C-alpha positions as CSV (number, residue, x, y, z in Angstrom):
1,M,14.7,16.1,2.6
2,F,13.6,12.3,2.5
3,C,14.2,9.5,5.1
4,G,13.8,6.3,5.3
5,F,13.6,3.0,7.0
6,S,13.3,-0.8,5.9
7,R,13.0,-3.8,8.0
8,S,12.6,-7.8,7.7
9,V,11.7,-9.9,10.6
10,M,11.5,-13.6,10.2
11,G,8.1,-15.2,10.8
12,A,7.4,-17.4,13.6
13,S,6.7,-20.2,11.8
14,H,9.9,-20.2,9.8
15,I,11.7,-20.3,13.2
16,K,10.3,-23.6,14.2
17,T,10.7,-25.5,11.1
18,G,14.0,-23.9,10.3
19,L,13.4,-22.3,6.8
20,V,15.2,-19.2,5.8
21,C,13.5,-15.4,6.3
22,Q,11.5,-15.5,2.6
23,D,11.4,-11.8,2.5
24,S,13.7,-8.7,1.5
25,S,13.2,-5.3,1.9
26,A,15.6,-1.8,1.4
27,H,15.3,1.8,0.8
28,F,17.4,4.7,-0.9
29,I,17.7,7.9,-0.3
30,G,18.6,9.6,-3.4
31,E,19.0,13.6,-4.4
32,N,15.5,14.8,-4.1
33,F,13.9,11.5,-4.0
34,A,13.4,8.3,-2.0
35,V,12.8,4.7,-2.9
36,G,11.2,1.8,-0.6
37,V,10.8,-1.3,-1.6
38,V,9.9,-5.1,-0.2
39,A,10.1,-8.5,-1.5
40,D,8.2,-11.5,-0.5
41,G,9.8,-15.2,-2.1
42,H,7.1,-17.8,-2.6
43,G,8.5,-20.3,-0.7
44,S,6.9,-23.0,-1.7
45,K,8.3,-26.7,-3.0
46,K,9.5,-25.1,-6.5
47,H,10.5,-22.0,-5.6
48,F,13.4,-23.5,-3.4
49,R,15.6,-20.2,-3.9
50,S,12.6,-17.8,-3.5
51,N,15.2,-15.9,-0.6
52,L,17.8,-15.3,-3.1
53,G,14.6,-14.0,-5.2
54,S,13.3,-11.8,-3.4
55,K,17.0,-10.2,-2.6
56,F,17.5,-9.9,-6.2
57,A,14.0,-8.4,-6.4
58,V,14.9,-5.3,-4.4
59,E,18.5,-5.2,-5.4
60,A,17.2,-5.2,-9.3
61,T,14.5,-2.1,-8.2
62,I,16.8,0.3,-7.0
63,E,19.7,-0.1,-9.5
64,T,17.0,0.4,-11.9
65,L,15.2,3.2,-10.4
66,R,18.7,5.2,-9.8
67,K,19.5,4.5,-13.3
68,F,16.3,5.9,-14.7
69,Y,17.0,8.9,-11.9
70,E,20.9,9.7,-13.4
71,N,19.1,13.1,-14.9
72,I,16.3,13.9,-12.6
73,D,15.5,16.9,-14.2
74,E,14.4,15.1,-17.5
75,F,13.2,12.3,-15.8
76,E,10.6,14.5,-13.9
77,S,9.9,17.0,-17.1
78,N,8.7,13.7,-19.0
79,L,6.5,12.2,-16.0
80,P,3.6,14.3,-15.5
81,N,2.8,13.5,-19.0
82,N,4.4,10.1,-20.1
83,H,4.0,8.6,-16.3
84,K,2.3,5.6,-17.5
85,M,4.8,4.7,-20.2
86,I,7.8,5.6,-17.8
87,I,6.4,3.4,-15.0
88,R,5.8,0.4,-17.4
89,N,9.4,1.0,-18.9
90,I,10.7,1.0,-15.2
91,E,9.1,-2.0,-14.7
92,K,10.1,-4.1,-17.4
93,Q,13.6,-3.2,-16.6
94,V,13.1,-4.4,-13.2
95,I,12.1,-7.7,-14.7
96,S,15.0,-7.6,-17.1
97,N,17.5,-6.7,-14.2
98,W,15.9,-9.7,-11.9
99,N,16.2,-12.1,-14.8
100,I,19.9,-11.4,-15.3
101,K,20.7,-11.7,-11.5
102,V,19.0,-14.9,-11.3
103,T,20.7,-16.3,-14.3
104,E,24.2,-14.9,-12.9
105,D,23.4,-16.9,-9.7
106,L,22.8,-20.0,-11.2
107,K,25.8,-20.2,-13.3
108,K,28.0,-19.4,-10.3
109,N,25.9,-21.9,-7.9
110,P,24.0,-24.5,-9.8
111,V,21.1,-26.6,-8.7
112,T,22.8,-28.8,-5.9
113,E,21.6,-32.6,-5.7
114,A,20.2,-31.9,-2.6
115,E,17.7,-29.1,-3.9
116,K,16.7,-31.7,-6.6
117,S,16.2,-34.5,-4.6
118,K,12.8,-33.4,-3.4
119,F,11.7,-34.1,-6.9
120,T,11.0,-36.7,-9.2
121,S,13.3,-36.3,-12.4
122,E,10.1,-35.2,-14.2
123,E,8.6,-33.1,-11.9
124,F,12.1,-31.4,-11.9
125,E,12.4,-30.8,-15.5
126,N,8.7,-29.5,-15.9
127,I,10.2,-26.1,-13.4
128,Q,11.4,-23.1,-15.3
129,P,14.7,-22.0,-13.6
130,E,13.4,-18.5,-12.9
131,S,10.6,-20.2,-10.7
132,Y,13.1,-21.6,-8.5
133,Y,13.5,-17.6,-7.5
134,G,9.8,-16.8,-7.3
135,T,9.3,-13.5,-5.6
136,T,6.4,-10.9,-5.1
137,L,7.5,-7.2,-5.1
138,I,6.7,-4.0,-4.1
139,A,8.2,-0.2,-4.6
140,S,7.3,3.2,-3.7
141,V,9.1,6.4,-5.4
142,S,8.7,9.6,-3.9
143,G,9.9,13.0,-5.7
144,R,9.8,16.7,-5.1
145,D,5.7,17.1,-6.0
146,Y,4.8,13.6,-6.7
147,A,4.9,9.6,-5.8
148,F,4.5,6.5,-7.6
149,G,4.5,2.8,-7.4
150,F,4.3,-0.3,-8.8
151,Q,3.5,-4.0,-7.4
152,I,3.4,-7.3,-8.7
153,G,1.5,-10.1,-6.3
154,D,0.3,-9.6,-3.0
155,G,1.7,-7.2,-0.4
156,S,0.4,-3.6,0.2
157,L,1.5,0.0,-0.1
158,V,0.2,2.9,1.9
159,A,0.4,6.8,1.1
160,I,-0.2,8.9,4.3
161,Y,-1.2,12.6,2.8
162,D,-0.6,15.7,4.5
163,D,-3.9,16.3,5.7
164,G,-3.7,12.8,7.7
165,S,-5.6,10.6,5.5
166,T,-4.7,7.1,4.4
167,V,-5.0,5.2,1.6
168,M,-3.6,2.4,-0.3
169,P,-3.6,3.3,-4.1
170,M,-3.5,0.1,-5.7
171,E,-6.2,-2.4,-5.8
172,Y,-5.4,-6.2,-6.2
173,N,-3.9,-6.9,-9.4
174,E,-6.7,-8.1,-11.5
175,A,-4.5,-8.9,-14.2
176,A,-3.1,-12.2,-13.0
177,P,-6.1,-15.0,-13.6
178,A,-7.3,-16.7,-10.6
179,N,-5.4,-19.7,-10.6
180,V,-1.8,-17.9,-11.6
181,T,0.2,-16.3,-8.8
182,A,1.3,-13.1,-10.0
183,S,5.1,-13.3,-9.6
184,M,8.6,-12.1,-10.9
185,C,9.1,-15.7,-12.5
186,N,6.4,-15.6,-14.6
187,A,7.0,-15.5,-18.3
188,N,4.4,-12.5,-18.5
189,A,5.5,-11.1,-15.5
190,A,5.8,-7.6,-17.2
191,G,2.2,-7.4,-17.8
192,M,1.1,-8.6,-14.4
193,F,1.8,-5.2,-12.5
194,S,-0.4,-2.7,-11.1
195,S,0.7,0.9,-10.5
196,F,-0.1,4.1,-9.5
197,Y,1.0,8.0,-10.2
198,I,0.0,10.9,-7.6
199,N,0.8,14.8,-8.3
200,D,-2.4,16.4,-7.1
201,K,-2.1,15.8,-3.3
202,R,0.9,15.8,-1.1
203,V,2.6,12.5,0.0
204,V,3.9,12.8,3.5
205,A,4.9,8.8,3.8
206,M,4.7,5.7,2.1
207,Y,5.1,2.5,3.3
208,T,5.4,-0.8,1.6
209,S,5.1,-4.1,3.1
210,T,4.4,-7.9,2.2
211,D,1.4,-9.4,3.0
212,G,2.4,-10.8,6.7
213,L,1.4,-7.5,7.9
214,Y,-1.9,-6.9,6.7
215,T,-3.2,-10.5,7.6
216,S,-1.9,-9.6,11.1
217,F,-4.7,-7.4,11.3
218,G,-8.5,-7.7,11.8
219,S,-9.4,-5.3,9.1
220,E,-8.4,-2.7,6.4
221,F,-9.7,-0.3,8.9
222,D,-7.3,-1.3,11.6
223,F,-4.5,-2.0,8.9
224,L,-4.9,1.6,8.0
225,D,-4.9,3.6,11.2
226,Y,-2.0,1.4,11.9
227,H,-0.2,3.5,9.6
228,T,-1.4,6.8,10.9
229,I,-0.2,5.7,14.2
230,I,3.3,5.0,12.8
231,T,3.9,8.3,11.0
232,S,3.0,10.3,13.9
233,Q,6.1,8.6,15.6
234,L,8.2,9.2,12.7
235,D,9.8,12.8,14.1
236,N,11.8,10.5,16.2
237,L,13.4,8.3,13.7
238,E,16.0,6.3,16.4
239,G,12.4,5.8,18.4
240,F,10.5,4.9,15.6
241,K,13.0,2.1,14.5
242,T,13.3,0.4,18.1
243,T,9.5,0.5,18.5
244,I,8.5,-1.0,14.7
245,I,11.1,-3.7,15.5
246,N,9.5,-4.9,18.2
247,N,6.0,-4.7,17.1
248,L,6.8,-6.3,13.4
249,N,8.2,-8.8,15.8
250,K,5.2,-9.5,17.9
251,R,2.9,-9.5,14.9
252,S,4.9,-12.2,13.3
253,Q,5.1,-14.3,16.8
254,F,1.7,-13.7,17.6
255,G,0.0,-13.0,14.2
256,T,0.2,-14.7,10.9
257,E,3.8,-16.3,11.8
258,D,4.8,-15.1,8.4
259,D,7.8,-13.2,7.6
260,I,7.0,-9.5,7.6
261,S,9.0,-6.6,5.8
262,L,8.2,-3.0,6.0
263,S,9.9,0.0,4.1
264,C,9.1,3.6,4.9
265,I,10.1,6.5,2.9
266,Y,9.0,10.2,3.7
267,N,9.7,14.0,3.6
268,E,10.9,15.1,6.6
269,E,10.2,18.7,6.2
270,L,6.6,17.9,5.3
271,L,6.4,15.9,8.1
272,E,7.3,18.4,10.3
273,S,4.7,21.1,8.8
274,C,1.9,18.7,9.2
275,M,2.2,16.6,12.2
276,S,-0.2,18.3,13.9
277,A,-3.0,17.1,11.4
278,I,-1.5,13.6,11.4
279,R,-2.1,13.4,15.1
280,A,-5.6,14.7,15.2
281,K,-6.1,12.0,12.5
282,V,-4.7,9.7,15.2
283,D,-7.1,10.8,17.5
284,E,-10.2,10.7,14.9
285,N,-9.3,7.5,14.1
286,K,-9.4,6.1,17.8
287,Q,-12.7,7.4,17.9
288,K,-14.3,5.8,14.6
289,A,-12.8,2.7,15.8
290,A,-14.4,2.7,19.2
291,E,-17.7,3.4,17.4
292,R,-17.1,0.5,15.1
293,R,-16.6,-1.7,18.0
294,A,-19.7,-0.8,19.9
295,E,-21.6,-1.2,16.5
296,R,-20.4,-4.9,16.3
297,L,-21.5,-5.6,20.0
298,R,-24.9,-3.8,19.5
299,K,-25.7,-6.4,16.5
300,Q,-24.3,-9.4,18.9
301,I,-26.9,-8.7,21.3
């Protein structure tokens, strides 16, 4: 019923400077549900293990959701009337599991002198251990007749409906103060999530991506149109994989030069039944894009 794909590519700037990829991505296909998840390690000075932090975030998310879905019938029967509470509980458990992974890693691999050498003694003492691993997180979940997702930090989640329309169901997380990066490592991380729940429309596919993808586009229109186009190619998954990997690498090399991660989950049977509508939407979007370009040119004259 469900299929998926996930990939992380290293940013051109990281290749040039010798930095490791800070992104992580994964997907999981369960019995009658699917999960797609990406995470973007912050990569700045005090987050010197954020590549591990993003990996732990992805792992913690899939492990948590698999636990919640152990009794899928009970879970899904409670979801419609209690989805806000359930999603909050999932978010809290993801944070808890992530912190456990961070603590275990620090026990096995204490901070090295080389890692400390970038800081003065006073600077290092003022960094909370969780901050070494700071990362964003975006997760999407598709079920039999519903979809939901949650996010902390930047990045994007895009949903494709069966009529070919494309939306970003979560807005910027306003719970985070303007001068604070919403992160898994924050003490109040559980209160910084955005989330959504859909059960009144049929969701064909959902994509989660780190901010390196969004910022490689000139506008939100172009970003959303891109997702409609790649959805129209999902009926050939192997060909899709080759195309999308090449495209992500090009966008990283010639766009923002940032790491890029993309995770996709989709309902294979629903996709097949509405592929004509999606391809019609691709043509419609091309026409609208041409009209927008023409309008911009007229304004420049």
